[in-house]
N, C-alpha and C positions, 0 to 999 in steps of 0.2 A: 588228409594231406592234399593241398592245392598243387596241382600241375602248371608249372611255369611254361608260358607259350610265347612264341614270337610275337604275336599281337600284343602281348602286355607291354614289352619293351617299346614297340612302335607307338602305342598310345601314350606312354610317358614322355617319348621324344616329342610327340606332337603338342602335347600340353606344355612342355618346357619351350617350345619354339615360339619367340615374341611375334614372329609374322604369320601365325597360322591361319588357315582358312578352314571353312567348314570340312569335314573329314567324311568321305564316303568308303565304307568298308563293304567289299565285294567277296563272295567266296561260295562255296558248294553249300548246300542246305544242311542242316543239322550237324555243324561241326563245332558249335559254341560261340559264335560271334556275339549273338545277344548276351550270353551269360558273361563273356569277357568285358564287354562294354559295360554292363551292368555293375560289375564288380569294381572296374576301373572308376566309374562314375560316384559309387558309394564311398570308395576309399580315397579318392582324389579331390572331390568337390564337396563344398558345404551342402549345396543342393543339387540333387540329381531328379530330373523330369524326364520321364519316359512317355512319348505318345505314340501309341500304335493306332494307326489309321483304320485298321481292320476291327479292332475290338472298341475303339472310340471313334466312329465315324463323324460325330460333331465337330471333330477338329480338322475335317478335310478342307476347309475353307479358310485355314489361318493364313494362307498365303495369297489371298485375294486382293490385299492392298500392297502386295510386292514382297520381296525377300528381305528387306533390311530387317535387322535384329529388332529394331524399335517397333516396326509395324507387326512382325510375327509375335512379339511378346505382348503387345496390346492386344492382338486378337486372341491369344491363348487366355489372357486374363480375362477378357470378356466372357469366355465360356467358363472358367474356373478362377475366380478372384482369390482362392485360398493359396494359390501357388506363389512361392517366393523367388523372385529373380534378383540375385545379387551379383552385381558385374564382376567378371572374372572369377567368381566362386560358384557358378552354376553351369551344369552341364545339360543340354537338352538333347535328348536322343529320340529321333524319329524313326 
């Protein structure tokens, strides 16, 4: 049985907002933030891409050309060309 949490509703509301901005999730350590976002990404998007800068330090410079989605996606693709980015159907979690 999966426990429903406040974050689940918040993430759905964020996804359904047509004027959304990047989302920053803050909170105490070890309470399930990453798990909730991973489950949300897999259940609500065609593509879910998770980039952990500690486990994959080669991604640390993906913002070197700026923060525009186009530049970030270009730099991620230069590192891993097998990732698929479908507009409005891909969630990238850093």
